[in-house]
C-alpha positions in Angstrom: 145.1 107.2 49.5 147.8 107.8 46.7 151.5 107.3 47.5 152.4 110.9 47.8 149.5 111.5 50.7 150.6 108.2 52.4 154.4 109.3 52.5 153.2 112.8 53.6 150.9 111.3 56.3 153.6 108.8 57.2 156.4 111.4 57.7 154.1 113.4 60.0 153.4 110.4 62.1 157.1 109.3 62.4 158.3 112.8 63.4 155.8 113.4 66.2 156.2 109.5 67.3 159.9 110.1 67.2 159.9 113.1 69.3 157.7 111.5 72.0 159.8 108.3 71.9 162.8 110.5 73.2 160.7 112.3 75.6 159.5 109.2 77.5 162.8 107.5 77.4 161.8 104.8 75.0 164.7 105.5 72.7 166.0 101.9 74.3 163.0 100.3 72.9 162.9 98.9 69.5 159.5 100.6 68.7 158.6 100.2 65.3 155.7 102.8 63.9 154.1 100.6 61.2 151.6 103.0 59.0 148.6 101.7 57.2 146.6 103.0 54.4 143.4 101.9 56.2 142.5 98.9 58.4 145.0 96.6 59.1 144.7 92.9 59.7 144.1 92.0 63.4 143.3 95.7 64.1 141.2 95.9 67.3 137.6 96.9 67.5 136.9 99.7 69.9 133.2 99.2 69.8 130.3 101.4 70.4 130.9 102.3 66.7 134.4 103.9 67.2 137.0 103.4 65.2 140.6 102.6 66.3 143.0 105.0 64.8 146.3 103.5 66.2 147.1 100.6 68.6 150.1 99.4 70.1 151.6 95.4 70.4 154.2 95.5 73.5 156.6 92.9 74.4 157.6 94.8 77.5 160.0 91.9 78.6 162.1 92.6 75.4 161.6 96.4 75.2 159.8 96.0 71.8 156.6 97.6 70.6 154.9 98.2 67.4 152.5 101.0 66.8 149.7 100.3 63.8 148.4 103.4 62.8 145.5 103.8 60.3 146.6 106.6 57.9 143.1 107.1 56.8 141.6 107.6 59.9 144.4 110.2 61.1 144.8 112.2 58.1 142.4 115.0 59.0 143.5 115.1 62.6 145.2 118.2 63.5 148.8 118.0 64.8 147.5 118.2 68.3 144.9 115.7 68.2 147.6 113.1 66.1 150.1 113.7 68.9 147.6 112.7 71.7 146.9 109.5 69.8 150.3 108.7 69.4 151.5 109.6 72.9 148.4 107.5 74.3 149.8 104.6 72.3 153.2 105.2 73.7 151.9 105.3 77.3 150.8 101.7 76.7 154.4 100.8 76.5 155.4 102.2 79.7 152.6 100.5 81.7 152.0 97.4 79.6 153.6 94.8 81.9 150.7 95.9 84.4 148.3 94.4 82.2 149.5 90.7 83.6 147.7 90.8 86.4 144.1 91.7 85.2 142.2 90.7 82.3 140.2 93.7 81.8 142.2 96.9 80.2 139.8 99.5 81.3 142.3 100.6 84.1 145.2 100.6 81.8 143.2 102.6 79.3 142.2 105.3 82.0 145.8 105.3 83.4 147.5 106.0 79.8 144.8 108.7 79.0 145.5 110.4 82.2 149.2 110.2 81.2 148.7 111.6 78.1 147.1 114.7 79.5 149.4 114.9 82.0 152.2 115.0 79.5 150.6 117.3 76.9 150.4 119.8 79.9 153.7 119.7 81.0 155.0 120.0 77.4 152.7 122.9 76.9 154.1 124.5 80.3 157.5 124.1 79.1 156.9 125.8 76.0 155.3 128.9 77.8 151.6 127.9 76.5 150.1 127.1 79.8 150.5 128.8 83.3 152.1 126.7 86.1 152.0 127.1 89.8 155.1 129.4 89.8 153.0 131.7 87.6 150.1 132.0 89.8 152.1 133.1 93.0 
């Protein structure tokens, strides 16, 4: 990835992440969005042949988080798919402190996946893209 493409992809990621940081009331947190040209040192293995496009490290006690994002993996994603990747990671910041009660993080993954879908639906409804309960009756 050349410098021009890196700058373009980074700007896209930072814009979407910033919007969701505001919407999720995480502006009071110190959230760093760290963009990488490819895999980074310490990148998590998703297993089963899946490549992790992004991950988040949180220190909820201090309201700090860092999203690492592999720009090579997300450069061809639509805006909506990239938005879901970033939103999913940001949802981890919200629920991260629950992690201290269990070693298996599958429950957290299910919760943040559900939250991501719910937030996208609410966002779409507010933009008039989804029919809501009031539209049905």
